[in-house]
TIFI-618312 format. One record per residue (C-alpha): residue number from 0; z, y negated, x. Coordinates in steps of 0.5 Angstrom, whole numbers, plus 2048, in hexadecimal, padded with zeros to 3 digits. Layout:
% TIFI-618312
(NUM, (Z, Y, X))
...
//
This chain:
% TIFI-618312
(0, (800, 800, 800))
(1, (7FE, 7F9, 803))
(2, (804, 7F4, 804))
(3, (806, 7F1, 7FE))
(4, (805, 7E9, 7FE))
(5, (80B, 7E5, 7FC))
(6, (80B, 7DE, 7FB))
(7, (812, 7DA, 7FB))
(8, (814, 7DB, 7F4))
(9, (813, 7E2, 7F5))
(10, (817, 7E3, 7FB))
(11, (81C, 7DF, 7F8))
(12, (81C, 7E4, 7F2))
(13, (81F, 7E9, 7F7))
(14, (827, 7EB, 7F7))
(15, (82C, 7EF, 7FA))
(16, (82B, 7F6, 7FA))
(17, (82E, 7FC, 7FC))
(18, (82B, 803, 7FC))
(19, (82D, 809, 7FE))
(20, (828, 80F, 7FF))
(21, (82A, 815, 7FE))
(22, (825, 81B, 802))
(23, (827, 820, 7FD))
(24, (827, 828, 7FD))
(25, (828, 82C, 7F7))
(26, (827, 833, 7F5))
(27, (821, 836, 7EF))
(28, (823, 837, 7E9))
(29, (827, 83D, 7E7))
(30, (82A, 83F, 7ED))
(31, (827, 83D, 7F3))
(32, (821, 83D, 7F8))
(33, (81D, 843, 7F9))
(34, (81F, 848, 7FF))
(35, (819, 847, 803))
(36, (812, 844, 801))
(37, (812, 83D, 7FE))
(38, (817, 83B, 7F9))
(39, (815, 83A, 7F2))
(40, (813, 832, 7F1))
(41, (818, 832, 7EB))
(42, (81E, 82E, 7EA))
(43, (823, 82D, 7E4))
(44, (827, 827, 7E4))
(45, (82D, 825, 7E0))
(46, (82C, 81E, 7DD))
(47, (833, 81B, 7DC))
(48, (830, 816, 7D6))
(49, (82C, 81A, 7D1))
(50, (825, 819, 7D0))
(51, (824, 817, 7C9))
(52, (81E, 813, 7C9))
(53, (818, 812, 7CE))
(54, (816, 80B, 7CB))
(55, (817, 807, 7D1))
(56, (816, 800, 7CD))
(57, (81A, 801, 7C7))
(58, (822, 801, 7C5))
(59, (824, 807, 7CB))
(60, (81F, 804, 7D0))
(61, (825, 802, 7D4))
(62, (829, 808, 7D3))
(63, (82A, 80C, 7D9))
(64, (827, 812, 7D7))
(65, (821, 80F, 7D4))
(66, (820, 80B, 7DB))
(67, (821, 812, 7DF))
(68, (81B, 815, 7DA))
(69, (817, 80F, 7DB))
(70, (816, 80F, 7E2))
(71, (814, 816, 7E2))
(72, (80F, 815, 7DD))
(73, (80C, 80D, 7DD))
(74, (80B, 808, 7E3))
(75, (80E, 801, 7E3))
(76, (80B, 7FB, 7E6))
(77, (80F, 7FB, 7EC))
(78, (815, 7FE, 7EF))
(79, (81B, 7FC, 7F3))
(80, (81C, 7FF, 7FA))
(81, (823, 7FC, 7FB))
(82, (825, 7F6, 800))
(83, (821, 7F1, 7FC))
(84, (81B, 7F4, 7FC))
(85, (815, 7F7, 7F7))
(86, (810, 7FC, 7F7))
(87, (80A, 7FC, 7F3))
(88, (809, 802, 7EF))
(89, (804, 800, 7E9))
(90, (803, 7FA, 7ED))
(91, (800, 7F9, 7F3))
(92, (802, 7F2, 7F5))
(93, (805, 7EC, 7F1))
(94, (806, 7E5, 7F2))
(95, (80A, 7DF, 7EF))
(96, (808, 7D8, 7EE))
(97, (80D, 7D3, 7F1))
(98, (812, 7D3, 7EB))
(99, (811, 7D9, 7E9))
(100, (80E, 7D8, 7E2))
(101, (809, 7DC, 7E4))
(102, (808, 7E3, 7E7))
(103, (801, 7E6, 7E9))
(104, (801, 7EE, 7EA))
(105, (7FB, 7F1, 7ED))
(106, (7FB, 7F8, 7EA))
(107, (7F9, 7FE, 7EE))
(108, (7F3, 802, 7EE))
(109, (7F1, 808, 7EC))
(110, (7F8, 80A, 7E8))
(111, (7F7, 80E, 7E2))
(112, (7FB, 810, 7DC))
(113, (7FD, 818, 7DC))
(114, (7F7, 818, 7D6))
(115, (7F2, 816, 7DB))
(116, (7F1, 80F, 7D9))
(117, (7F2, 809, 7DE))
(118, (7F8, 805, 7DE))
(119, (7F5, 7FE, 7DC))
(120, (7F8, 7F7, 7DC))
(121, (7F8, 7F7, 7D4))
(122, (7FD, 7FC, 7D4))
(123, (801, 7F9, 7D8))
(124, (801, 7F3, 7D3))
(125, (801, 7F8, 7CD))
(126, (808, 7FB, 7D0))
(127, (80B, 7F4, 7D2))
(128, (809, 7F2, 7CB))
(129, (80C, 7F8, 7C7))
(130, (813, 7F7, 7CB))
(131, (813, 7F0, 7C8))
(132, (812, 7F2, 7C1))
(133, (816, 7F8, 7C1))
(134, (81C, 7F3, 7C3))
(135, (81F, 7F9, 7C7))
(136, (825, 7F9, 7CC))
(137, (820, 7F6, 7D2))
(138, (81C, 7F1, 7CD))
(139, (821, 7EB, 7CF))
(140, (81F, 7EB, 7D6))
(141, (818, 7E9, 7D4))
(142, (81A, 7E4, 7CF))
(143, (815, 7DE, 7D0))
(144, (811, 7E2, 7D4))
(145, (809, 7E4, 7D2))
(146, (804, 7E9, 7D6))
(147, (7FD, 7E8, 7D6))
(148, (7F7, 7EC, 7DA))
(149, (7F5, 7E8, 7DF))
(150, (7EE, 7E9, 7E4))
(151, (7EC, 7EF, 7E8))
(152, (7F1, 7F4, 7E5))
(153, (7F8, 7EF, 7E5))
(154, (7FD, 7ED, 7E0))
(155, (800, 7E6, 7E0))
(156, (808, 7E6, 7DD))
(157, (809, 7DF, 7DC))
(158, (810, 7DC, 7D9))
(159, (812, 7D5, 7D6))
(160, (817, 7D4, 7DB))
(161, (818, 7D6, 7E3))
(162, (819, 7DE, 7E3))
(163, (81A, 7E0, 7EB))
(164, (81E, 7E6, 7E9))
(165, (818, 7E9, 7E5))
(166, (816, 7EE, 7EA))
(167, (81D, 7F1, 7E9))
(168, (81D, 7F1, 7E2))
(169, (816, 7F5, 7E2))
(170, (819, 7FB, 7E5))
(171, (81A, 7FE, 7DF))
(172, (814, 7FC, 7DB))
(173, (80F, 802, 7DB))
(174, (808, 802, 7D9))
(175, (806, 806, 7D4))
(176, (7FE, 807, 7D1))
(177, (7FC, 802, 7CC))
(178, (7F8, 807, 7C8))
(179, (7FF, 80B, 7C7))
(180, (804, 806, 7C5))
(181, (804, 809, 7BE))
(182, (804, 811, 7C0))
(183, (80B, 812, 7C0))
(184, (80F, 814, 7C6))
(185, (810, 81B, 7C6))
(186, (80A, 81C, 7CB))
(187, (809, 815, 7CE))
(188, (803, 814, 7D2))
(189, (805, 810, 7D9))
(190, (803, 80F, 7E0))
(191, (809, 812, 7E4))
(192, (80A, 818, 7E8))
(193, (80B, 81D, 7E2))
(194, (809, 81F, 7DB))
(195, (80D, 822, 7D5))
(196, (80C, 828, 7D3))
(197, (812, 829, 7CE))
(198, (818, 824, 7CC))
(199, (81D, 826, 7C7))
(200, (821, 81F, 7C7))
(201, (828, 820, 7C9))
(202, (827, 826, 7CC))
(203, (822, 827, 7D1))
(204, (81B, 824, 7D4))
(205, (817, 829, 7D8))
(206, (812, 825, 7DC))
(207, (80B, 828, 7E0))
(208, (808, 824, 7E6))
(209, (803, 81F, 7E4))
(210, (7FD, 822, 7E8))
(211, (7FA, 81A, 7E8))
(212, (800, 816, 7EA))
(213, (7FD, 811, 7EF))
(214, (803, 812, 7F4))
(215, (801, 81A, 7F4))
(216, (802, 820, 7F0))
(217, (80A, 821, 7F0))
(218, (80C, 828, 7F4))
(219, (810, 82A, 7EE))
(220, (80D, 82F, 7E9))
(221, (812, 82E, 7E4))
(222, (818, 828, 7E3))
(223, (81D, 829, 7DE))
(224, (822, 824, 7DC))
(225, (827, 827, 7D8))
(226, (82C, 823, 7D4))
(227, (833, 826, 7D6))
(228, (838, 821, 7D3))
(229, (83E, 825, 7D3))
(230, (841, 825, 7DA))
(231, (843, 82C, 7DB))
(232, (83D, 82F, 7D9))
(233, (839, 82B, 7DD))
(234, (83D, 82D, 7E3))
(235, (83D, 834, 7E2))
(236, (835, 833, 7E1))
(237, (836, 830, 7E8))
(238, (83A, 835, 7EB))
(239, (836, 83B, 7E8))
(240, (82F, 839, 7EA))
(241, (82C, 837, 7E4))
(242, (82C, 830, 7E5))
(243, (82B, 82E, 7ED))
(244, (82D, 826, 7EC))
(245, (831, 821, 7E8))
(246, (834, 81B, 7E9))
(247, (83A, 816, 7E6))
(248, (83F, 81C, 7E7))
(249, (846, 81A, 7E6))
(250, (84B, 81A, 7EC))
(251, (84F, 820, 7EA))
(252, (849, 824, 7EB))
(253, (847, 822, 7F2))
(254, (84C, 827, 7F6))
(255, (84A, 82D, 7F3))
(256, (843, 82B, 7F4))
(257, (844, 829, 7FC))
(258, (847, 830, 7FD))
(259, (841, 833, 7FA))
(260, (83C, 834, 801))
(261, (836, 835, 7FC))
(262, (837, 82E, 7FA))
(263, (837, 827, 7FC))
(264, (83A, 821, 7F9))
(265, (839, 81A, 7FB))
(266, (83A, 813, 7F8))
(267, (836, 80D, 7F7))
(268, (837, 806, 7F9))
(269, (83A, 803, 7F3))
(270, (837, 7FF, 7EE))
(271, (83A, 800, 7E7))
(272, (840, 7FD, 7E4))
(273, (844, 800, 7DF))
(274, (843, 7FB, 7D9))
(275, (847, 7FA, 7D4))
(276, (845, 7F5, 7CE))
(277, (84A, 7F3, 7C9))
(278, (846, 7F0, 7C3))
(279, (848, 7E9, 7C2))
(280, (845, 7E9, 7BB))
(281, (84A, 7ED, 7B8))
(282, (851, 7EC, 7B6))
(283, (857, 7EB, 7BB))
(284, (852, 7EB, 7C1))
(285, (84F, 7E4, 7C0))
(286, (854, 7E1, 7C4))
(287, (853, 7E1, 7CC))
(288, (85A, 7E2, 7CD))
(289, (85B, 7E7, 7C9))
(290, (855, 7EB, 7CC))
(291, (858, 7E9, 7D3))
(292, (85F, 7EC, 7D1))
(293, (85C, 7F3, 7CF))
(294, (859, 7F3, 7D6))
(295, (860, 7F2, 7D9))
(296, (863, 7F7, 7D5))
(297, (85F, 7FC, 7D9))
(298, (861, 7FF, 7DF))
(299, (85A, 800, 7E2))
(300, (85C, 801, 7E9))
(301, (860, 807, 7E8))
(302, (85B, 809, 7E3))
(303, (855, 809, 7E8))
(304, (85A, 80C, 7EE))
(305, (85B, 812, 7E9))
(306, (854, 813, 7E6))
(307, (850, 810, 7EB))
(308, (853, 811, 7F2))
(309, (84C, 812, 7F5))
(310, (847, 80E, 7F1))
(311, (84B, 808, 7EE))
(312, (84E, 802, 7F1))
(313, (851, 7FC, 7ED))
(314, (84B, 7F7, 7EB))
(315, (84B, 7EF, 7ED))
(316, (845, 7ED, 7E9))
(317, (841, 7EF, 7E3))
(318, (83C, 7F1, 7E8))
(319, (83C, 7F5, 7EF))
(320, (83B, 7F2, 7F5))
(321, (835, 7F4, 7F6))
(322, (832, 7EF, 7F1))
(323, (830, 7E9, 7F1))
(324, (834, 7E5, 7ED))
(325, (83B, 7E9, 7EF))
(326, (841, 7E4, 7EF))
(327, (847, 7E7, 7F2))
(328, (84D, 7E6, 7EC))
(329, (854, 7E7, 7ED))
(330, (856, 7ED, 7E9))
(331, (85A, 7EE, 7E3))
(332, (861, 7F0, 7E5))
(333, (864, 7F5, 7E1))
(334, (86A, 7F2, 7DD))
(335, (86C, 7F5, 7D7))
(336, (872, 7F0, 7D6))
(337, (86D, 7EA, 7D6))
(338, (868, 7EE, 7D1))
(339, (86D, 7EF, 7CC))
(340, (86F, 7E8, 7CC))
(341, (868, 7E5, 7CC))
(342, (867, 7EA, 7C6))
(343, (86D, 7E8, 7C3))
(344, (86B, 7E0, 7C4))
(345, (864, 7E1, 7C1))
(346, (866, 7E5, 7BB))
(347, (864, 7EC, 7BC))
(348, (864, 7F0, 7B7))
(349, (867, 7F7, 7B9))
(350, (865, 7FA, 7B3))
(351, (85E, 7F9, 7B5))
(352, (85A, 7FF, 7B9))
(353, (855, 7FE, 7BE))
(354, (84F, 802, 7BD))
(355, (84D, 804, 7C5))
(356, (846, 808, 7C5))
(357, (842, 80A, 7CB))
(358, (83D, 810, 7CB))
(359, (83D, 814, 7D2))
(360, (842, 819, 7D2))
(361, (845, 817, 7D9))
(362, (848, 811, 7D6))
(363, (84D, 815, 7D2))
(364, (853, 815, 7D6))
(365, (851, 80E, 7D8))
(366, (852, 80C, 7D1))
(367, (858, 810, 7D0))
(368, (85C, 80D, 7D5))
(369, (85A, 806, 7D3))
(370, (85C, 807, 7CC))
(371, (862, 80A, 7CF))
(372, (864, 804, 7D2))
(373, (862, 7FF, 7CC))
(374, (867, 804, 7C8))
(375, (86D, 802, 7CD))
(376, (86C, 7FA, 7CB))
(377, (86B, 7FC, 7C3))
(378, (864, 7FC, 7C3))
(379, (861, 802, 7BF))
(380, (85A, 804, 7C2))
(381, (856, 80A, 7C0))
(382, (851, 80D, 7C5))
(383, (84A, 810, 7C2))
(384, (845, 813, 7C5))
(385, (83E, 812, 7C2))
(386, (837, 815, 7C2))
(387, (833, 811, 7C7))
(388, (82E, 80F, 7C1))
(389, (834, 80E, 7BD))
(390, (837, 80A, 7C2))
(391, (832, 805, 7C4))
(392, (830, 804, 7BC))
(393, (838, 802, 7BB))
(394, (837, 7FE, 7C2))
(395, (832, 7FA, 7BF))
(396, (835, 7F8, 7B9))
(397, (83B, 7F7, 7BC))
(398, (83F, 7FD, 7B8))
(399, (845, 7FD, 7BD))
(400, (84A, 7F9, 7C0))
(401, (84A, 7FC, 7C7))
(402, (844, 7FF, 7CA))
(403, (844, 803, 7D1))
(404, (83E, 804, 7D5))
(405, (83C, 804, 7DC))
(406, (837, 7FE, 7DD))
(407, (833, 7FD, 7E4))
(408, (82E, 7F8, 7E5))
(409, (827, 7F8, 7E5))
(410, (824, 7F5, 7EB))
(411, (82B, 7F3, 7ED))
(412, (82A, 7EC, 7EA))
(413, (82F, 7E9, 7E6))
(414, (829, 7E7, 7E1))
(415, (828, 7EF, 7DF))
(416, (82F, 7EF, 7DD))
(417, (833, 7E9, 7DC))
(418, (82D, 7E5, 7DA))
(419, (82B, 7EB, 7D5))
(420, (831, 7ED, 7D2))
(421, (836, 7E7, 7D2))
(422, (832, 7E2, 7CE))
(423, (833, 7E0, 7C7))
(424, (82C, 7E2, 7C5))
(425, (82E, 7E9, 7C8))
(426, (833, 7EA, 7C3))
(427, (836, 7F0, 7C7))
(428, (83D, 7EE, 7C7))
(429, (83F, 7EA, 7C2))
(430, (840, 7E5, 7C6))
(431, (83C, 7DE, 7C7))
(432, (83E, 7D8, 7CB))
(433, (838, 7D3, 7CB))
(434, (83B, 7D0, 7D2))
(435, (83A, 7D8, 7D5))
(436, (833, 7D7, 7D2))
(437, (832, 7D1, 7D6))
(438, (834, 7D4, 7DC))
(439, (830, 7DA, 7DB))
(440, (829, 7D6, 7D9))
(441, (82A, 7D2, 7DF))
(442, (82B, 7D8, 7E4))
(443, (825, 7DB, 7E1))
(444, (820, 7D6, 7E1))
(445, (821, 7D3, 7E8))
(446, (81D, 7D6, 7EF))
(447, (823, 7D4, 7F4))
(448, (827, 7DA, 7F5))
(449, (82D, 7D7, 7F8))
(450, (82D, 7D3, 7F1))
(451, (82C, 7D9, 7ED))
(452, (832, 7DC, 7F1))
(453, (836, 7D7, 7F0))
(454, (834, 7D6, 7E8))
(455, (835, 7DD, 7E7))
(456, (83C, 7DD, 7EA))
(457, (83E, 7D8, 7E5))
(458, (83C, 7DC, 7E0))
(459, (83F, 7E2, 7E3))
(460, (846, 7DE, 7E3))
(461, (845, 7DC, 7DC))
(462, (844, 7E3, 7D9))
(463, (84A, 7E5, 7DE))
(464, (84F, 7E0, 7DC))
(465, (84D, 7E1, 7D4))
(466, (84E, 7E8, 7D5))
(467, (847, 7EA, 7D1))
(468, (849, 7F0, 7D3))
(469, (84D, 7F4, 7D8))
(470, (84A, 7F6, 7DE))
(471, (84F, 7FB, 7E2))
(472, (84B, 7FF, 7E7))
(473, (845, 7FF, 7EC))
(474, (842, 806, 7EC))
(475, (83E, 80A, 7F0))
(476, (83B, 810, 7ED))
(477, (83B, 817, 7F0))
(478, (835, 81B, 7F1))
(479, (835, 822, 7F2))
(480, (830, 827, 7F4))
(481, (82F, 82E, 7F7))
(482, (82C, 82E, 7FE))
(483, (825, 830, 7FD))
(484, (822, 82A, 7F9))
(485, (81E, 826, 7FF))
(486, (81C, 81F, 7FE))
(487, (820, 81C, 7F8))
(488, (821, 814, 7F9))
(489, (826, 811, 7F5))
(490, (823, 809, 7F5))
(491, (828, 804, 7F3))
(492, (826, 804, 7EB))
(493, (82A, 80B, 7EB))
(494, (824, 80E, 7E8))
(495, (821, 814, 7EC))
(496, (81A, 814, 7EE))
(497, (818, 81C, 7EE))
(498, (812, 81B, 7F0))
(499, (813, 81C, 7F7))
(500, (818, 822, 7F6))
(501, (816, 829, 7F9))
(502, (81A, 82F, 7F9))
(503, (81B, 832, 7FF))
(504, (81E, 839, 802))
(505, (825, 838, 806))
(506, (829, 832, 806))
(507, (828, 82B, 808))
//
């Protein structure tokens, strides 16, 4: 690929990144590599977030399960390679004008969808327009943006205000064929390394190599992504060789896995934050003093030390240090007496029950510990695990009081986290602050990286001080694999790229 040309505004869009390259080895499906000869090129992976939908543009487009599937089936314009750099995928090169209101992407020649039709600028534009029309999870990233076909195989994305963070936003934007946008999403057509053989939502996605993949046909002849949410079942499948890899493994499982000579445990550099939004639109939670008192009532350092001794650390920001916009805050000190007094002063209704919702089973113990600490100051809380589809529906409808999830920052730029989720228009948390909106708008429209960092730092402080949520923990995800999967690289966005994987006999 020829070097990408970037003008000043494009260069300013690069944020601080962290990357961990996991050159991993794993076993074949069903108990290991064959003795002698070539190992079967088949791999089964247990995904920790169920894959419920293959539509990369809609309401579940930013769900981890959908993103893992999308990377295998579709192609984005660009991807991050870490350390403030971006690589072209469908886009061979790009450039921005001086104020970053117009970005021009030159498409790579010769790329085809899995049905043999060429990828064109019209497909990119149609996909972009569909994201906006569906008003899904990522649509707010592109508010005020427009995509049009340019000259000689180019796509031009314009915005009303400068958008120096556009590259980071585009790493989760996948291009689909214009001709198949309404075909349904059980066997979608894409230009990624794999094609769908069979899909059972919430259970299994079976993929085969795309022989026409522009990056070269993958070595794997069969890739199965199995949705195994129950932790004991996932660990059993891993230990018996039924699956060869999984990630987001809880700390209490790591000692036993590390002692298994057939398995390798590795951790990423940490880009996630356990985020516990408190619905600012419901009774009792509208006042910042109340939300902060509830945060103060939970002994997060002890919970983290007990449940996450290897993968968790006390957070001091809404986003991690690897993100442009990180600004260190003072951790909220555990003080149940002060919390109780603040709640009394605010007239807290101790007959009220806080509805705590979460989707992933690994949050059960965490949620129970939070509820236990809240009970010590007389606050009732009821943790409820919901099926992913119900969780997402209720999340968007604000049918919860306290919402627990792990949030990362796509592109490692706060524009895709703070700028997307905390505006009044986003309607994600029940919290609306015109002053915060003003700061976020300024941060999202300047090309000066130092100024953007300053403004996102101000936004970070407002969110933290107003306790829009509790932000207790930075997370490092544990990846566990068998020793014979080779060439697997976990990129900064934490959605594995299986196109480079090859199953080999013996260890790594």
